[in-house]
N, CA and C atoms of all chains as a GROMACS GRO file, in nm:
protein
  606
    1UNK      N    1   5.045  10.133 -12.277
    1UNK     CA    2   4.987  10.014 -12.213
    1UNK      C    3   4.974   9.899 -12.312
    2UNK      N    4   4.916   9.932 -12.427
    2UNK     CA    5   4.898   9.827 -12.528
    2UNK      C    6   5.032   9.778 -12.580
    3UNK      N    7   5.124   9.872 -12.595
    3UNK     CA    8   5.257   9.835 -12.643
    3UNK      C    9   5.325   9.739 -12.547
    4UNK      N   10   5.306   9.765 -12.420
    4UNK     CA   11   5.368   9.683 -12.317
    4UNK      C   12   5.315   9.538 -12.325
    5UNK      N   13   5.183   9.530 -12.345
    5UNK     CA   14   5.122   9.397 -12.354
    5UNK      C   15   5.164   9.323 -12.480
    6UNK      N   16   5.174   9.398 -12.587
    6UNK     CA   17   5.216   9.340 -12.715
    6UNK      C   18   5.358   9.285 -12.703
    7UNK      N   19   5.441   9.367 -12.636
    7UNK     CA   20   5.580   9.326 -12.615
    7UNK      C   21   5.587   9.198 -12.535
    8UNK      N   22   5.507   9.190 -12.431
    8UNK     CA   23   5.505   9.071 -12.346
    8UNK      C   24   5.460   8.949 -12.427
    9UNK      N   25   5.361   8.970 -12.511
    9UNK     CA   26   5.310   8.861 -12.593
    9UNK      C   27   5.421   8.805 -12.681
   10UNK      N   28   5.497   8.893 -12.740
   10UNK     CA   29   5.607   8.848 -12.827
   10UNK      C   30   5.714   8.776 -12.748
   11UNK      N   31   5.747   8.834 -12.632
   11UNK     CA   32   5.851   8.774 -12.549
   11UNK      C   33   5.812   8.632 -12.508
   12UNK      N   34   5.682   8.613 -12.479
   12UNK     CA   35   5.636   8.479 -12.440
   12UNK      C   36   5.625   8.388 -12.560
   13UNK      N   37   5.580   8.441 -12.670
   13UNK     CA   38   5.546   8.356 -12.786
   13UNK      C   39   5.670   8.305 -12.858
   14UNK      N   40   5.771   8.389 -12.869
   14UNK     CA   41   5.887   8.349 -12.950
   14UNK      C   42   5.961   8.227 -12.892
   15UNK      N   43   5.995   8.228 -12.761
   15UNK     CA   44   6.062   8.108 -12.708
   15UNK      C   45   5.972   7.985 -12.716
   16UNK      N   46   5.840   8.005 -12.703
   16UNK     CA   47   5.748   7.891 -12.709
   16UNK      C   48   5.756   7.824 -12.845
   17UNK      N   49   5.759   7.902 -12.949
   17UNK     CA   50   5.768   7.848 -13.085
   17UNK      C   51   5.898   7.772 -13.104
   18UNK      N   52   6.006   7.832 -13.054
   18UNK     CA   53   6.137   7.768 -13.070
   18UNK      C   54   6.138   7.635 -12.996
   19UNK      N   55   6.080   7.635 -12.875
   19UNK     CA   56   6.076   7.513 -12.795
   19UNK      C   57   6.004   7.401 -12.870
   20UNK      N   58   5.890   7.436 -12.928
   20UNK     CA   59   5.811   7.335 -12.998
   20UNK      C   60   5.890   7.275 -13.113
   21UNK      N   61   5.967   7.358 -13.180
   21UNK     CA   62   6.034   7.309 -13.300
   21UNK      C   63   6.163   7.233 -13.274
   22UNK      N   64   6.227   7.262 -13.160
   22UNK     CA   65   6.358   7.200 -13.139
   22UNK      C   66   6.346   7.067 -13.068
   23UNK      N   67   6.267   7.060 -12.961
   23UNK     CA   68   6.268   6.941 -12.878
   23UNK      C   69   6.186   6.828 -12.938
   24UNK      N   70   6.236   6.709 -12.921
   24UNK     CA   71   6.169   6.590 -12.972
   24UNK      C   72   6.046   6.560 -12.887
   25UNK      N   73   5.928   6.548 -12.947
   25UNK     CA   74   5.806   6.521 -12.868
   25UNK      C   75   5.796   6.374 -12.831
   26UNK      N   76   5.857   6.339 -12.720
   26UNK     CA   77   5.870   6.198 -12.681
   26UNK      C   78   5.734   6.132 -12.661
   27UNK      N   79   5.642   6.203 -12.593
   27UNK     CA   80   5.512   6.143 -12.565
   27UNK      C   81   5.434   6.118 -12.694
   28UNK      N   82   5.440   6.215 -12.784
   28UNK     CA   83   5.371   6.200 -12.912
   28UNK      C   84   5.432   6.086 -12.992
   29UNK      N   85   5.563   6.072 -12.983
   29UNK     CA   86   5.630   5.965 -13.057
   29UNK      C   87   5.588   5.828 -13.003
   30UNK      N   88   5.575   5.818 -12.871
   30UNK     CA   89   5.531   5.690 -12.812
   30UNK      C   90   5.390   5.656 -12.857
   31UNK      N   91   5.306   5.758 -12.861
   31UNK     CA   92   5.168   5.738 -12.903
   31UNK      C   93   5.164   5.690 -13.049
   32UNK      N   94   5.244   5.755 -13.131
   32UNK     CA   95   5.249   5.719 -13.274
   32UNK      C   96   5.303   5.577 -13.290
   33UNK      N   97   5.406   5.544 -13.210
   33UNK     CA   98   5.466   5.411 -13.217
   33UNK      C   99   5.362   5.305 -13.178
   34UNK      N  100   5.290   5.331 -13.069
   34UNK     CA  101   5.188   5.236 -13.024
   34UNK      C  102   5.084   5.211 -13.132
   35UNK      N  103   5.043   5.318 -13.197
   35UNK     CA  104   4.940   5.307 -13.301
   35UNK      C  105   4.990   5.221 -13.418
   36UNK      N  106   5.112   5.247 -13.458
   36UNK     CA  107   5.167   5.175 -13.573
   36UNK      C  108   5.191   5.028 -13.537
   37UNK      N  109   5.244   5.004 -13.417
   37UNK     CA  110   5.271   4.866 -13.376
   37UNK      C  111   5.140   4.788 -13.364
   38UNK      N  112   5.037   4.851 -13.307
   38UNK     CA  113   4.906   4.784 -13.299
   38UNK      C  114   4.856   4.745 -13.437
   39UNK      N  115   4.879   4.833 -13.535
   39UNK     CA  116   4.836   4.804 -13.672
   39UNK      C  117   4.917   4.690 -13.734
   40UNK      N  118   5.048   4.699 -13.718
   40UNK     CA  119   5.136   4.601 -13.783
   40UNK      C  120   5.117   4.462 -13.720
   41UNK      N  121   5.106   4.458 -13.588
   41UNK     CA  122   5.090   4.329 -13.519
   41UNK      C  123   4.943   4.294 -13.500
   42UNK      N  124   4.856   4.382 -13.544
   42UNK     CA  125   4.710   4.362 -13.533
   42UNK      C  126   4.669   4.324 -13.391
   43UNK      N  127   4.717   4.408 -13.297
   43UNK     CA  128   4.689   4.382 -13.156
   43UNK      C  129   4.550   4.430 -13.115
   44UNK      N  130   4.494   4.521 -13.193
   44UNK     CA  131   4.363   4.573 -13.155
   44UNK      C  132   4.263   4.550 -13.266
   45UNK      N  133   4.256   4.426 -13.316
   45UNK     CA  134   4.153   4.397 -13.417
   45UNK      C  135   4.024   4.357 -13.346
   46UNK      N  136   3.917   4.348 -13.421
   46UNK     CA  137   3.785   4.327 -13.359
   46UNK      C  138   3.755   4.182 -13.328
   47UNK      N  139   3.847   4.114 -13.257
   47UNK     CA  140   3.821   3.972 -13.227
   47UNK      C  141   3.702   3.955 -13.132
   48UNK      N  142   3.680   4.057 -13.049
   48UNK     CA  143   3.570   4.042 -12.953
   48UNK      C  144   3.433   4.057 -13.018
   49UNK      N  145   3.428   4.136 -13.125
   49UNK     CA  146   3.299   4.158 -13.190
   49UNK      C  147   3.243   4.032 -13.256
   50UNK      N  148   3.326   3.962 -13.336
   50UNK     CA  149   3.275   3.838 -13.396
   50UNK      C  150   3.231   3.738 -13.290
   51UNK      N  151   3.306   3.733 -13.178
   51UNK     CA  152   3.271   3.641 -13.070
   51UNK      C  153   3.130   3.672 -13.017
   52UNK      N  154   3.107   3.802 -12.995
   52UNK     CA  155   2.977   3.844 -12.942
   52UNK      C  156   2.866   3.810 -13.042
   53UNK      N  157   2.899   3.827 -13.170
   53UNK     CA  158   2.799   3.795 -13.273
   53UNK      C  159   2.772   3.646 -13.280
   54UNK      N  160   2.879   3.569 -13.258
   54UNK     CA  161   2.863   3.423 -13.265
   54UNK      C  162   2.776   3.373 -13.149
   55UNK      N  163   2.798   3.436 -13.034
   55UNK     CA  164   2.725   3.390 -12.915
   55UNK      C  165   2.576   3.407 -12.930
   56UNK      N  166   2.537   3.518 -12.989
   56UNK     CA  167   2.394   3.546 -13.000
   56UNK      C  168   2.319   3.441 -13.085
   57UNK      N  169   2.369   3.412 -13.207
   57UNK     CA  170   2.298   3.310 -13.286
   57UNK      C  171   2.305   3.172 -13.219
   58UNK      N  172   2.421   3.144 -13.150
   58UNK     CA  173   2.436   3.014 -13.085
   58UNK      C  174   2.329   2.999 -12.976
   59UNK      N  175   2.312   3.108 -12.900
   59UNK     CA  176   2.212   3.106 -12.791
   59UNK      C  177   2.072   3.089 -12.849
   60UNK      N  178   2.046   3.157 -12.962
   60UNK     CA  179   1.916   3.150 -13.024
   60UNK      C  180   1.888   3.010 -13.076
   61UNK      N  181   1.993   2.948 -13.136
   61UNK     CA  182   1.971   2.816 -13.195
   61UNK      C  183   1.953   2.710 -13.086
   62UNK      N  184   2.027   2.728 -12.972
   62UNK     CA  185   2.014   2.628 -12.866
   62UNK      C  186   1.877   2.640 -12.798
   63UNK      N  187   1.822   2.764 -12.799
   63UNK     CA  188   1.688   2.783 -12.740
   63UNK      C  189   1.581   2.714 -12.824
   64UNK      N  190   1.609   2.710 -12.957
   64UNK     CA  191   1.510   2.643 -13.041
   64UNK      C  192   1.523   2.496 -13.026
   65UNK      N  193   4.488   9.666 -11.383
   65UNK     CA  194   4.559   9.549 -11.331
   65UNK      C  195   4.485   9.420 -11.367
   66UNK      N  196   4.351   9.428 -11.349
   66UNK     CA  197   4.270   9.310 -11.382
   66UNK      C  198   4.282   9.275 -11.529
   67UNK      N  199   4.287   9.380 -11.611
   67UNK     CA  200   4.298   9.360 -11.756
   67UNK      C  201   4.428   9.290 -11.791
   68UNK      N  202   4.532   9.332 -11.721
   68UNK     CA  203   4.664   9.272 -11.749
   68UNK      C  204   4.662   9.124 -11.712
   69UNK      N  205   4.607   9.097 -11.594
   69UNK     CA  206   4.600   8.959 -11.548
   69UNK      C  207   4.519   8.873 -11.645
   70UNK      N  208   4.407   8.929 -11.688
   70UNK     CA  209   4.318   8.856 -11.778
   70UNK      C  210   4.387   8.826 -11.910
   71UNK      N  211   4.455   8.929 -11.962
   71UNK     CA  212   4.522   8.908 -12.090
   71UNK      C  213   4.638   8.812 -12.075
   72UNK      N  214   4.704   8.814 -11.960
   72UNK     CA  215   4.813   8.720 -11.935
   72UNK      C  216   4.759   8.577 -11.933
   73UNK      N  217   4.645   8.560 -11.864
   73UNK     CA  218   4.585   8.426 -11.855
   73UNK      C  219   4.544   8.376 -11.993
   74UNK      N  220   4.486   8.467 -12.070
   74UNK     CA  221   4.443   8.432 -12.205
   74UNK      C  222   4.562   8.389 -12.289
   75UNK      N  223   4.667   8.469 -12.276
   75UNK     CA  224   4.787   8.444 -12.354
   75UNK      C  225   4.848   8.309 -12.318
   76UNK      N  226   4.855   8.281 -12.187
   76UNK     CA  227   4.917   8.155 -12.146
   76UNK      C  228   4.831   8.036 -12.190
   77UNK      N  229   4.699   8.053 -12.183
   77UNK     CA  230   4.610   7.946 -12.230
   77UNK      C  231   4.634   7.920 -12.378
   78UNK      N  232   4.648   8.029 -12.450
   78UNK     CA  233   4.670   8.019 -12.595
   78UNK      C  234   4.800   7.944 -12.623
   79UNK      N  235   4.905   7.983 -12.548
   79UNK     CA  236   5.036   7.922 -12.571
   79UNK      C  237   5.033   7.776 -12.534
   80UNK      N  238   4.968   7.745 -12.423
   80UNK     CA  239   4.962   7.605 -12.378
   80UNK      C  240   4.886   7.521 -12.479
   81UNK      N  241   4.772   7.573 -12.524
   81UNK     CA  242   4.692   7.496 -12.619
   81UNK      C  243   4.770   7.474 -12.748
   82UNK      N  244   4.849   7.575 -12.785
   82UNK     CA  245   4.930   7.564 -12.904
   82UNK      C  246   5.033   7.452 -12.886
   83UNK      N  247   5.093   7.450 -12.768
   83UNK     CA  248   5.196   7.350 -12.740
   83UNK      C  249   5.134   7.211 -12.738
   84UNK      N  250   5.019   7.199 -12.672
   84UNK     CA  251   4.952   7.070 -12.662
   84UNK      C  252   4.916   7.019 -12.801
   85UNK      N  253   4.863   7.111 -12.884
   85UNK     CA  254   4.825   7.072 -13.019
   85UNK      C  255   4.946   7.022 -13.096
   86UNK      N  256   5.059   7.090 -13.074
   86UNK     CA  257   5.180   7.051 -13.146
   86UNK      C  258   5.235   6.920 -13.093
   87UNK      N  259   5.219   6.897 -12.961
   87UNK     CA  260   5.279   6.780 -12.900
   87UNK      C  261   5.187   6.659 -12.902
   88UNK      N  262   5.058   6.680 -12.924
   88UNK     CA  263   4.962   6.571 -12.910
   88UNK      C  264   4.984   6.460 -13.012
   89UNK      N  265   5.016   6.496 -13.133
   89UNK     CA  266   5.023   6.392 -13.235
   89UNK      C  267   5.138   6.414 -13.332
   90UNK      N  268   5.198   6.305 -13.371
   90UNK     CA  269   5.292   6.310 -13.482
   90UNK      C  270   5.215   6.266 -13.606
   91UNK      N  271   5.252   6.323 -13.718
   91UNK     CA  272   5.188   6.285 -13.844
   91UNK      C  273   5.237   6.144 -13.884
   92UNK      N  274   5.143   6.050 -13.890
   92UNK     CA  275   5.182   5.914 -13.932
   92UNK      C  276   5.089   5.861 -14.041
   93UNK      N  277   5.008   5.950 -14.097
   93UNK     CA  278   4.911   5.903 -14.197
   93UNK      C  279   4.945   5.948 -14.339
   94UNK      N  280   5.070   5.940 -14.373
   94UNK     CA  281   5.108   5.973 -14.510
   94UNK      C  282   5.103   5.846 -14.595
   95UNK      N  283   5.089   5.859 -14.727
   95UNK     CA  284   5.085   5.741 -14.813
   95UNK      C  285   5.211   5.655 -14.797
   96UNK      N  286   5.326   5.719 -14.782
   96UNK     CA  287   5.452   5.643 -14.770
   96UNK      C  288   5.450   5.558 -14.643
   97UNK      N  289   5.406   5.616 -14.533
   97UNK     CA  290   5.404   5.542 -14.406
   97UNK      C  291   5.301   5.429 -14.413
   98UNK      N  292   5.185   5.457 -14.472
   98UNK     CA  293   5.082   5.353 -14.484
   98UNK      C  294   5.132   5.236 -14.568
   99UNK      N  295   5.205   5.265 -14.674
   99UNK     CA  296   5.256   5.159 -14.760
   99UNK      C  297   5.355   5.070 -14.684
  100UNK      N  298   5.443   5.133 -14.606
  100UNK     CA  299   5.541   5.055 -14.528
  100UNK      C  300   5.468   4.971 -14.424
  101UNK      N  301   5.368   5.031 -14.359
  101UNK     CA  302   5.290   4.960 -14.257
  101UNK      C  303   5.221   4.837 -14.316
  102UNK      N  304   5.162   4.853 -14.433
  102UNK     CA  305   5.093   4.741 -14.497
  102UNK      C  306   5.191   4.629 -14.530
  103UNK      N  307   5.307   4.669 -14.579
  103UNK     CA  308   5.409   4.570 -14.614
  103UNK      C  309   5.454   4.494 -14.489
  104UNK      N  310   5.472   4.566 -14.378
  104UNK     CA  311   5.516   4.502 -14.254
  104UNK      C  312   5.406   4.413 -14.196
  105UNK      N  313   5.282   4.460 -14.210
  105UNK     CA  314   5.169   4.382 -14.159
  105UNK      C  315   5.158   4.249 -14.233
  106UNK      N  316   5.177   4.253 -14.365
  106UNK     CA  317   5.170   4.131 -14.444
  106UNK      C  318   5.284   4.036 -14.408
  107UNK      N  319   5.403   4.093 -14.385
  107UNK     CA  320   5.519   4.010 -14.352
  107UNK      C  321   5.506   3.949 -14.214
  108UNK      N  322   5.435   4.015 -14.126
  108UNK     CA  323   5.425   3.967 -13.988
  108UNK      C  324   5.361   3.827 -13.982
  109UNK      N  325   5.273   3.798 -14.075
  109UNK     CA  326   5.214   3.665 -14.081
  109UNK      C  327   5.319   3.556 -14.093
  110UNK      N  328   5.427   3.586 -14.165
  110UNK     CA  329   5.535   3.489 -14.182
  110UNK      C  330   5.633   3.494 -14.066
  111UNK      N  331   5.648   3.612 -14.007
  111UNK     CA  332   5.748   3.627 -13.900
  111UNK      C  333   5.700   3.574 -13.765
  112UNK      N  334   5.568   3.576 -13.744
  112UNK     CA  335   5.513   3.544 -13.611
  112UNK      C  336   5.565   3.410 -13.558
  113UNK      N  337   5.566   3.308 -13.643
  113UNK     CA  338   5.610   3.176 -13.598
  113UNK      C  339   5.758   3.178 -13.559
  114UNK      N  340   5.836   3.258 -13.630
  114UNK     CA  341   5.980   3.266 -13.600
  114UNK      C  342   6.006   3.340 -13.468
  115UNK      N  343   5.921   3.440 -13.438
  115UNK     CA  344   5.932   3.505 -13.306
  115UNK      C  345   5.905   3.401 -13.197
  116UNK      N  346   5.798   3.324 -13.218
  116UNK     CA  347   5.753   3.229 -13.116
  116UNK      C  348   5.856   3.120 -13.093
  117UNK      N  349   5.925   3.077 -13.200
  117UNK     CA  350   6.021   2.967 -13.185
  117UNK      C  351   6.156   3.016 -13.134
  118UNK      N  352   6.174   3.147 -13.126
  118UNK     CA  353   6.302   3.200 -13.080
  118UNK      C  354   6.406   3.210 -13.190
  119UNK      N  355   6.365   3.184 -13.313
  119UNK     CA  356   6.459   3.195 -13.424
  119UNK      C  357   6.501   3.340 -13.443
  120UNK      N  358   6.404   3.430 -13.424
  120UNK     CA  359   6.436   3.572 -13.434
  120UNK      C  360   6.389   3.644 -13.308
  121UNK      N  361   6.443   3.762 -13.287
  121UNK     CA  362   6.403   3.841 -13.171
  121UNK      C  363   6.408   3.988 -13.205
  122UNK      N  364   6.355   4.068 -13.110
  122UNK     CA  365   6.350   4.213 -13.128
  122UNK      C  366   6.476   4.274 -13.068
  123UNK      N  367   6.546   4.352 -13.147
  123UNK     CA  368   6.670   4.410 -13.097
  123UNK      C  369   6.644   4.542 -13.024
  124UNK      N  370   6.745   4.583 -12.948
  124UNK     CA  371   6.727   4.705 -12.867
  124UNK      C  372   6.733   4.830 -12.952
  125UNK      N  373   6.770   4.817 -13.080
  125UNK     CA  374   6.775   4.935 -13.165
  125UNK      C  375   6.654   4.944 -13.260
  126UNK      N  376   6.545   4.874 -13.223
  126UNK     CA  377   6.422   4.889 -13.300
  126UNK      C  378   6.416   4.807 -13.427
  127UNK      N  379   6.506   4.709 -13.440
  127UNK     CA  380   6.503   4.621 -13.558
  127UNK      C  381   6.480   4.478 -13.511
  128UNK      N  382   6.495   4.381 -13.602
  128UNK     CA  383   6.487   4.241 -13.562
  128UNK      C  384   6.616   4.173 -13.607
  129UNK      N  385   6.646   4.058 -13.547
  129UNK     CA  386   6.768   3.987 -13.582
  129UNK      C  387   6.746   3.837 -13.567
  130UNK      N  388   6.823   3.758 -13.642
  130UNK     CA  389   6.821   3.614 -13.623
  130UNK      C  390   6.893   3.585 -13.493
  131UNK      N  391   6.822   3.520 -13.400
  131UNK     CA  392   6.880   3.491 -13.269
  131UNK      C  393   6.931   3.347 -13.264
  132UNK      N  394   6.853   3.257 -13.321
  132UNK     CA  395   6.890   3.116 -13.316
  132UNK      C  396   6.850   3.047 -13.447
  133UNK      N  397   6.943   3.047 -13.541
  133UNK     CA  398   6.913   2.990 -13.673
  133UNK      C  399   6.883   2.841 -13.663
  134UNK      N  400   6.932   2.775 -13.557
  134UNK     CA  401   6.909   2.631 -13.542
  134UNK      C  402   6.764   2.597 -13.513
  135UNK      N  403   6.686   2.699 -13.472
  135UNK     CA  404   6.543   2.676 -13.446
  135UNK      C  405   6.465   2.662 -13.576
  136UNK      N  406   6.533   2.683 -13.687
  136UNK     CA  407   6.467   2.681 -13.818
  136UNK      C  408   6.526   2.569 -13.902
  137UNK      N  409   6.442   2.488 -13.969
  137UNK     CA  410   6.495   2.386 -14.060
  137UNK      C  411   6.586   2.450 -14.164
  138UNK      N  412   6.690   2.376 -14.198
  138UNK     CA  413   6.792   2.428 -14.290
  138UNK      C  414   6.730   2.488 -14.416
  139UNK      N  415   6.628   2.421 -14.468
  139UNK     CA  416   6.568   2.464 -14.594
  139UNK      C  417   6.504   2.603 -14.584
  140UNK      N  418   6.464   2.640 -14.461
  140UNK     CA  419   6.393   2.768 -14.444
  140UNK      C  420   6.486   2.884 -14.408
  141UNK      N  421   6.613   2.851 -14.383
  141UNK     CA  422   6.701   2.956 -14.329
  141UNK      C  423   6.726   3.069 -14.428
  142UNK      N  424   6.736   3.033 -14.555
  142UNK     CA  425   6.758   3.136 -14.656
  142UNK      C  426   6.641   3.233 -14.660
  143UNK      N  427   6.519   3.174 -14.655
  143UNK     CA  428   6.398   3.257 -14.659
  143UNK      C  429   6.392   3.346 -14.536
  144UNK      N  430   6.430   3.291 -14.420
  144UNK     CA  431   6.426   3.368 -14.296
  144UNK      C  432   6.521   3.488 -14.304
  145UNK      N  433   6.642   3.462 -14.354
  145UNK     CA  434   6.739   3.572 -14.368
  145UNK      C  435   6.681   3.683 -14.454
  146UNK      N  436   6.616   3.643 -14.562
  146UNK     CA  437   6.555   3.742 -14.652
  146UNK      C  438   6.446   3.820 -14.584
  147UNK      N  439   6.363   3.748 -14.506
  147UNK     CA  440   6.253   3.815 -14.434
  147UNK      C  441   6.307   3.918 -14.335
  148UNK      N  442   6.411   3.879 -14.262
  148UNK     CA  443   6.470   3.969 -14.161
  148UNK      C  444   6.528   4.092 -14.230
  149UNK      N  445   6.593   4.069 -14.342
  149UNK     CA  446   6.654   4.180 -14.416
  149UNK      C  447   6.545   4.277 -14.465
  150UNK      N  448   6.438   4.221 -14.522
  150UNK     CA  449   6.328   4.306 -14.573
  150UNK      C  450   6.260   4.381 -14.460
  151UNK      N  451   6.238   4.310 -14.348
  151UNK     CA  452   6.172   4.373 -14.233
  151UNK      C  453   6.255   4.490 -14.181
  152UNK      N  454   6.385   4.468 -14.169
  152UNK     CA  455   6.470   4.575 -14.117
  152UNK      C  456   6.477   4.694 -14.214
  153UNK      N  457   6.473   4.664 -14.343
  153UNK     CA  458   6.473   4.773 -14.442
  153UNK      C  459   6.345   4.855 -14.425
  154UNK      N  460   6.231   4.784 -14.410
  154UNK     CA  461   6.103   4.853 -14.391
  154UNK      C  462   6.103   4.935 -14.262
  155UNK      N  463   6.158   4.876 -14.156
  155UNK     CA  464   6.158   4.948 -14.027
  155UNK      C  465   6.242   5.074 -14.035
  156UNK      N  466   6.359   5.065 -14.095
  156UNK     CA  467   6.444   5.184 -14.108
  156UNK      C  468   6.375   5.291 -14.192
  157UNK      N  469   6.309   5.244 -14.298
  157UNK     CA  470   6.237   5.337 -14.385
  157UNK      C  471   6.122   5.402 -14.307
  158UNK      N  472   6.053   5.322 -14.226
  158UNK     CA  473   5.941   5.373 -14.146
  158UNK      C  474   5.987   5.486 -14.053
  159UNK      N  475   6.097   5.463 -13.980
  159UNK     CA  476   6.146   5.563 -13.886
  159UNK      C  477   6.184   5.691 -13.961
  160UNK      N  478   6.246   5.673 -14.076
  160UNK     CA  479   6.288   5.788 -14.154
  160UNK      C  480   6.166   5.866 -14.206
  161UNK      N  481   6.068   5.791 -14.256
  161UNK     CA  482   5.949   5.856 -14.312
  161UNK      C  483   5.870   5.934 -14.206
  162UNK      N  484   5.863   5.880 -14.085
  162UNK     CA  485   5.792   5.951 -13.978
  162UNK      C  486   5.864   6.082 -13.947
  163UNK      N  487   5.997   6.076 -13.939
  163UNK     CA  488   6.075   6.196 -13.911
  163UNK      C  489   6.055   6.299 -14.022
  164UNK      N  490   6.059   6.254 -14.147
  164UNK     CA  491   6.044   6.344 -14.261
  164UNK      C  492   5.902   6.400 -14.267
  165UNK      N  493   5.802   6.315 -14.242
  165UNK     CA  494   5.662   6.359 -14.249
  165UNK      C  495   5.633   6.468 -14.147
  166UNK      N  496   5.711   6.472 -14.040
  166UNK     CA  497   5.690   6.574 -13.938
  166UNK      C  498   5.788   6.690 -13.949
  167UNK      N  499   5.856   6.694 -14.062
  167UNK     CA  500   5.944   6.808 -14.090
  167UNK      C  501   6.073   6.808 -14.012
  168UNK      N  502   6.108   6.694 -13.951
  168UNK     CA  503   6.232   6.686 -13.873
  168UNK      C  504   6.308   6.559 -13.903
  169UNK      N  505   6.377   6.554 -14.017
  169UNK     CA  506   6.454   6.433 -14.051
  169UNK      C  507   6.554   6.396 -13.941
  170UNK      N  508   6.597   6.497 -13.864
  170UNK     CA  509   6.698   6.469 -13.760
  170UNK      C  510   6.639   6.394 -13.641
  171UNK      N  511   6.507   6.378 -13.638
  171UNK     CA  512   6.442   6.304 -13.529
  171UNK      C  513   6.452   6.152 -13.548
  172UNK      N  514   6.501   6.108 -13.662
  172UNK     CA  515   6.498   5.964 -13.694
  172UNK      C  516   6.557   5.875 -13.584
  173UNK      N  517   6.676   5.907 -13.530
  173UNK     CA  518   6.730   5.819 -13.425
  173UNK      C  519   6.641   5.813 -13.302
  174UNK      N  520   6.581   5.926 -13.266
  174UNK     CA  521   6.495   5.928 -13.147
  174UNK      C  522   6.366   5.850 -13.172
  175UNK      N  523   6.313   5.863 -13.292
  175UNK     CA  524   6.192   5.786 -13.327
  175UNK      C  525   6.225   5.638 -13.324
  176UNK      N  526   6.342   5.603 -13.377
  176UNK     CA  527   6.383   5.463 -13.378
  176UNK      C  528   6.396   5.409 -13.236
  177UNK      N  529   6.456   5.486 -13.145
  177UNK     CA  530   6.474   5.435 -13.009
  177UNK      C  531   6.340   5.432 -12.934
  178UNK      N  532   6.248   5.523 -12.968
  178UNK     CA  533   6.114   5.517 -12.909
  178UNK      C  534   6.045   5.388 -12.953
  179UNK      N  535   6.053   5.359 -13.081
  179UNK     CA  536   5.992   5.236 -13.133
  179UNK      C  537   6.057   5.113 -13.069
  180UNK      N  538   6.188   5.116 -13.052
  180UNK     CA  539   6.258   5.000 -12.996
  180UNK      C  540   6.195   4.961 -12.863
  181UNK      N  541   6.172   5.061 -12.777
  181UNK     CA  542   6.111   5.034 -12.646
  181UNK      C  543   5.969   4.984 -12.658
  182UNK      N  544   5.894   5.040 -12.751
  182UNK     CA  545   5.753   5.003 -12.765
  182UNK      C  546   5.738   4.863 -12.825
  183UNK      N  547   5.819   4.828 -12.925
  183UNK     CA  548   5.813   4.693 -12.983
  183UNK      C  549   5.835   4.591 -12.871
  184UNK      N  550   5.938   4.618 -12.789
  184UNK     CA  551   5.975   4.522 -12.684
  184UNK      C  552   5.865   4.514 -12.578
  185UNK      N  553   5.808   4.629 -12.541
  185UNK     CA  554   5.700   4.630 -12.442
  185UNK      C  555   5.579   4.551 -12.491
  186UNK      N  556   5.551   4.560 -12.620
  186UNK     CA  557   5.430   4.500 -12.674
  186UNK      C  558   5.453   4.357 -12.724
  187UNK      N  559   5.576   4.310 -12.718
  187UNK     CA  560   5.605   4.176 -12.766
  187UNK      C  561   5.528   4.072 -12.684
  188UNK      N  562   5.487   3.965 -12.750
  188UNK     CA  563   5.412   3.861 -12.680
  188UNK      C  564   5.504   3.782 -12.588
  189UNK      N  565   5.446   3.720 -12.486
  189UNK     CA  566   5.530   3.642 -12.396
  189UNK      C  567   5.580   3.520 -12.471
  190UNK      N  568   5.705   3.487 -12.444
  190UNK     CA  569   5.769   3.378 -12.517
  190UNK      C  570   5.863   3.430 -12.625
  191UNK      N  571   5.842   3.553 -12.668
  191UNK     CA  572   5.930   3.611 -12.770
  191UNK      C  573   6.060   3.655 -12.705
  192UNK      N  574   6.164   3.659 -12.789
  192UNK     CA  575   6.296   3.701 -12.739
  192UNK      C  576   6.320   3.848 -12.770
  193UNK      N  577   6.366   3.919 -12.668
  193UNK     CA  578   6.395   4.062 -12.686
  193UNK      C  579   6.535   4.092 -12.634
  194UNK      N  580   6.597   4.192 -12.694
  194UNK     CA  581   6.734   4.225 -12.657
  194UNK      C  582   6.736   4.340 -12.558
  195UNK      N  583   6.795   4.316 -12.442
  195UNK     CA  584   6.811   4.423 -12.344
  195UNK      C  585   6.956   4.463 -12.336
  196UNK      N  586   6.990   4.541 -12.233
  196UNK     CA  587   7.128   4.586 -12.218
  196UNK      C  588   7.222   4.467 -12.198
  197UNK      N  589   7.172   4.363 -12.130
  197UNK     CA  590   7.257   4.249 -12.099
  197UNK      C  591   7.247   4.134 -12.198
  198UNK      N  592   7.182   4.155 -12.310
  198UNK     CA  593   7.170   4.049 -12.410
  198UNK      C  594   7.026   4.004 -12.428
  199UNK      N  595   7.009   3.883 -12.484
  199UNK     CA  596   6.874   3.834 -12.516
  199UNK      C  597   6.804   3.782 -12.391
  200UNK      N  598   6.677   3.817 -12.378
  200UNK     CA  599   6.595   3.759 -12.271
  200UNK      C  600   6.460   3.720 -12.331
  201UNK      N  601   6.398   3.621 -12.268
  201UNK     CA  602   6.268   3.576 -12.317
  201UNK      C  603   6.158   3.642 -12.235
  202UNK      N  604   6.060   3.696 -12.305
  202UNK     CA  605   5.949   3.762 -12.234
  202UNK      C  606   5.853   3.659 -12.175
   0.00000   0.00000   0.00000
């Protein structure tokens, strides 16, 4: 019984390993590309944060 | 029978999680890749205006090219050519380094074509990009 299960485990595991190593991970590559492009073109910098910070002192000064 | 089913489920969960872990991320945080990224980021400050004026555009093979040299004053054309050459060298190196960092140098063409699509998708409106039928403005 245990041998049978062990055999099944190997039969399932070996092709899975081969699959992972041979095929190009397209989705992961897109994710990596997006991350690098955002960095290089600075598409996701904190422009909104300084704006929010600016608004608060501006509001405070206008109230005074 | 229940034991078999349970162990099968466990096994498949294990295999799936293994696959997901392997597929979730490519290694892009090596010193070599970071250095290329920094160099490209610094150069982008100079390139941005040329993208906007249509002097250069994004090619379908993940590089950049001079599209309209006349959009640039004669005095700047030499510098522009140099910038494009340096940028393309960095981009080729980047694609190669990502493939190598993940233990698959043979992935370089696929990484390059993945980037080609993403650069074009993320390009700002007004920039020129190369499609199957030639240059188009976003």
